[in-house]
N, C-alpha and C positions, 0 to 999 in steps of 0.2 A: 547284689554286690553293695557293700557299704564302704564309706570313706570317713576317716577320722576328721572331726571338725571341732574346733575349740580346744577343750582340755582332754585329759585322759579319760577314756571310757565314753566320751560323747561322740555319737556317730549320727550322721545324717544320711538316710538312704537315697540313692540315686540309681538310675538305670542307664545302661549303655548298650549300643547295638553294634555288632560287628558283621560286615558283609564281605564275603569272600568273592573276589572278582577273578574270573578265569583269566589266565595269562594272555590269550589271544586279544582280549579287548581291554586289558589293564591300561595300556597307554592311552586309549581313547577316553576312558573314564577319568583318568587323571587330568587329561586336557580339559574335559568338561568341568571338572571341579575347579580347576585353576581359572577357567574362563568365568565361571559363576562368581567366584570371590573377587575377581578383578573388575567386575562391572560396578559402576557407581550406583548407589541406591537413589533413584530419582522418584519412585512412586508413580511413574508414568506407564500406563498400559500400552502394549504394542499389539499389532495385528499380524496374523500369519500371512506369509508371502503368497501362499496358495489362494487366499481370499482376495488379495489385491489383484492377482492375475485373473481370477474369475470375474471380478468386478469389471475389469477391462474387457473381457470377452463378452459379457452381457451387454455393455454399453456400445460395443463396436459391432454388434450383430447387424448384418446388412438389412434385415427386415425393418429395423427401426421401431420407434414407438408412435409414429405419426397417426396410425389408425386408432390409437387409444385416446388421442387428444389429451395427453397427460400434462398436468401442471404439478411439479414436484416441489415441496418445501422440505426443510431439514427434518420435519417430524411427520408429515402426512402427505397423502396423494389424493387428488380429486379426479374422478373420471367423468368428463362431460358427456361421454357417450355411455348410456346405460347398458349397452350390449357390445362391449369390445370383443374383438376377435379372440376366440378361445386360445389360440396358440400363443398369444401374447401374455396371457394372465400369469402363468408360472414364471416367465422371465421377468415380468414387471414386478411381481412380488419379491423375486430374488434381488432385483435392482434396489428396491426400497429397503430391504433388510440390510444388504451390504452397504448401501449408501448411508443409512442411519448409523451403522457401526463405525464407518470411516469418519463420519462427522464427529461422533463422540471421541474417537481417538485423537483427531486433530484439535478439537476444542480443549483437550487437556493442555495443549502446548500453545495454541494460538487462539486467544479469546476473541480476536477480531475476525476470525475466519467466517465468511458469510454462509457457509454450508453448501453442499452439493445441490445444484439446481438441475433444471431440465436441459441445460446447455451441455450436450454430450461432447462438444469440442473441448471442454475444459478438463476432460478426464486425465489427459497427460499432465496438465498443471497440478491436478490433485496428487498424482503419483509423485511428481517432483517435490511437492510439499512433504509427503510422507517420507521421502528419502532425505530431504534436507533436514527434517527434524529427527531423523533416525527413529521412526515410529514403526518400522517393519521388522519383524523377527527375522534375524539372519538364518538362512537355511542351513541345516546341519548336513552338508555334503562336502566332499573334497573340492577345494577351489581349483579352477582351471589353471593351466600354466600360461606363462607370458606368450608363448607361441600360439597356443589355442585361442587366446584372446585376440591376438593380432590377426589370425586367420578369420575369426568370426567378424571382426570389424571390416575386413576386406570384402567378405561376402555381402555385407549390408551397405557397403560404400559409405561408411560413416567416418567421422573424425574421432579424435580421442577424448571428447567431452565425457567426463566420468558420469555425471548425473544422467545425461541422455543415454549413455551406454547401459546404466542400471535399469532405466525405464524400459529400454528395448529388450534387455535380458529378461525382465519380469514378464513383459508382454509375450515373449516367445517361450517362456518356461525354461530358460537356461540358468538353473540354480547354481551350477558351478561357476558361472561368470559373476552372478550376484554375490556368491560367497567370497570371490576373489576381490571384488571392488567395494563391498559394502561392510561397514563395521557393525551396525546393528545395535550400538549402545546409545540409548537416548541421551540427548544433550542436556546439560544443565540449563533449565529453562530461563532462569533469571539472567545468567551470564550470557546466554545466546542473544536475548533481546537487547540487553544493555550494549553489547558489542554491535549488534545490527543497527540500532538507532544511532549510536555514536558515529559509526562510519558513514551513515547516509545523511546526517544532519547538514543542512546547507546546500545539498546537491539540487540539481534542477529537476523539475517535474515531480514533485513529491506532494501527495495529499496527506498532510500531517494528521488530519482529523481521523483518518483510518487507523492511526496508531493508538487512538484513545482506548481501544478495546483491551490493550495490554497495560497493566499498571507500571511496567518498567519504563514506559515512555515518559512518565512523570519524574523519573529519577535522573534524567540526563543533564538538564540545565534549567534554570528558572524561566528563561525565555521560551523554551519549548512548552513548559508547563502552563505558562500564561496563555500562549497561543491556543493550546488545545482546550483548556478549561474555561477561559474567559472570553475569547473572541468567537464570533459566530462563524459557522462553516460557510464559505463562499459558494455562490452558485457556479454554474459551469463556466460562464464567461469570465467572472472574476478570478476563478481558479486558473484559467488559461493565462491571465495577466501575471498572476503570482508565480506561475511556472516559469515565465520568461523574464521576470523583472530583474533577476540577477545576471542576465546576459551581459556580455561586454558592451553591447550597443543597446540603447533604449529600444524596447520592442516596437515602439510606435514611430521610430525615426524613419523618415522617408527622404532620400536624397535624390535630387533631380538627375536625370541622365546627362552624361557628358559625351559630346560627339567630337571626333577628331578625324580629319581627312588626311589620308596619306596617299597622294597620287590620285588614282581613280577609286580608291577604296575609302569607305567611311566606317570607322569603328565607333561603337557605342559602349560606354561603360557606366555602371550605376553606382560604383563606390560601395561603401558600407551601408547596408540596409537592415532595418529592424525586422523582427520576426513577423510583424503584422504590416509591413510596408506594402505588400502586394494586395492587401485586403481592400475591398470597396469601402468608400467613405462611410456608408451606413453601418457596415460591419465593424469598422474601427470605432465609430461612435457608440455602438452597443457595448463593445468591450470597455471603453472608457467609462460609460455610464455604470456598468456593473462594478468595476473596480472602485469608482468614486463612492458609490453607495455603500460598498463593504468597508471602505476606508473610513467613512463618516461614522458608521456603527462602531468600528474598532476604536476610533479616536475618542468616542464617548465612554468606552468601557475601561480604558487604561490611560495612564498619563502619556504625554508625548515622549518623555525619556524612556519609558517602558516600550512604547511602540517603536521607537528608533532602534532599541536593542533587539527587538523581535525581528525586524527587517534585516538587521545586520547579521544576526546569528542564524536564523532559520532560512532566510532567502538570499543570503550573501549579497545584500543590496545596501548601498549607502543611502542616507536620507536624501541626499541631493537628487538621486534618481526618482524617488517618490515625489519630491517637489516638482520635478520636471513634468511628470505625468499629470499631477494635479493641476499644474499651470496650463498644460495643454488642454485639459478638460475644460477649465474655466474660460480660457481664451476663445474656445470654439463653442461656448455654450450661450444659450439665451439668458437674458437677465433673470427670468423667472427661475431657471434651473440653478443659477448661481446662488440665489437667495433660498432655494429649496422650497418654493411654493408653486402652487398650480397656476397656470395662466388664467388671468381674469380675477385674481384674488382681490379682496377689498384693500382700500388704502391703509386701514388699520392692520390688516394681515401683513402687508408689505413692511410697514414700520416695525411691527413686532419681529418679523423675520430678520430685518436689517439690524435691529438692536441685538438680537441673539447672536448673529454672525459676527458683528463687530466686537461684542464682548468676548467672544471666543478667540478671534484672530487679530485683535488690536496689537500693534507692535509693543505698546507699553505693558501688555500682559504676557509678552513672550511669543506673540504670534508672528506670522510672516507678513512683512510689509507689502510685498507684491500682491499677495492674495487679498490683503485688506483693501488695497486700492481697487482691485477688480470688483470686490463686493460693493464698495462705495460707488463705483461707476455704474454698476447694475442698478443700485438703488436710485441714483440720480436719473438714470434713463427712464425707469418705470414711473417715477413721480412726475417727470417733465412731459413724457409722452402720453401716459395713460390718465393722469389725474392733474391736469393743469388747473 
């Protein structure tokens, strides 16, 4: 067949194909065509729901993998036992194959995903990620009715949480329920992460450094970008302080108990207490040490104005709270710790450390006067007691 193109007599050949669809299935074919054209083009590959169900079956096998002494990483598996039980080998190979495929599927969307490990308790969490990111191909079956869904929930004694319902439906092979609850259209990756990070910014107990795997985390605000790219990742103790530093009450605040006698009864109240108020003194000191060390590193990498903004935006914390914790650390610290030197350091080292600290924290240079006096007191104490 030819079609006129350009002027008279100019023709460009092209081909066309006509498919005759039988009437009984015409409606379904039209639905599929409409569904295909309505899906956004994301370039993200999805995984078949049958494979996801099989992965769950393999990992939930009651025989377990313990006899194989398996250590699994996203790309390889090492067997410490050179002669694993034969009945495990096929299932182990299937687990590795499916696990690698699921890793590749999730990594398209979440660059920071650590990969499936040998912790089989995390399988449900992996399924929830696949559902959250819409990375499972929606089964082509008739969806269940509302009544059927309600009856199914009742048999499982479940609430109406949609994501958990989809996970349970996949685990049990109820494709009609999956089809009713699950869209199966991959999210727009950039928009998803931008919304995700924006909604969680400033909330409690967030490890922002885990966000660094996805470039969208650097598009939210300059304070978050500086935190992730410039400041060091805190250790476990320092991270715990950062998780609670934005609380209504200082996490290190400890209020003495108050007793009140009413007749023959004595009531004891503790008032407002910080998150670490019930910790032993040595554990509180360990948290203070860790936070102070991280704070000193951070203060050396960005300006005070930038650091104040980071605490305000990312941790919902006023600078006065930070100063409270630093003051608490310094007041309960030895003079050696205040100056940042090891016990028994030479007189020259003490003077050099004092000069460095005063230059940084002198009020005339914009430093905190209270902290400057603590540093000076620590220096005087060391010089008078150790080097008379």
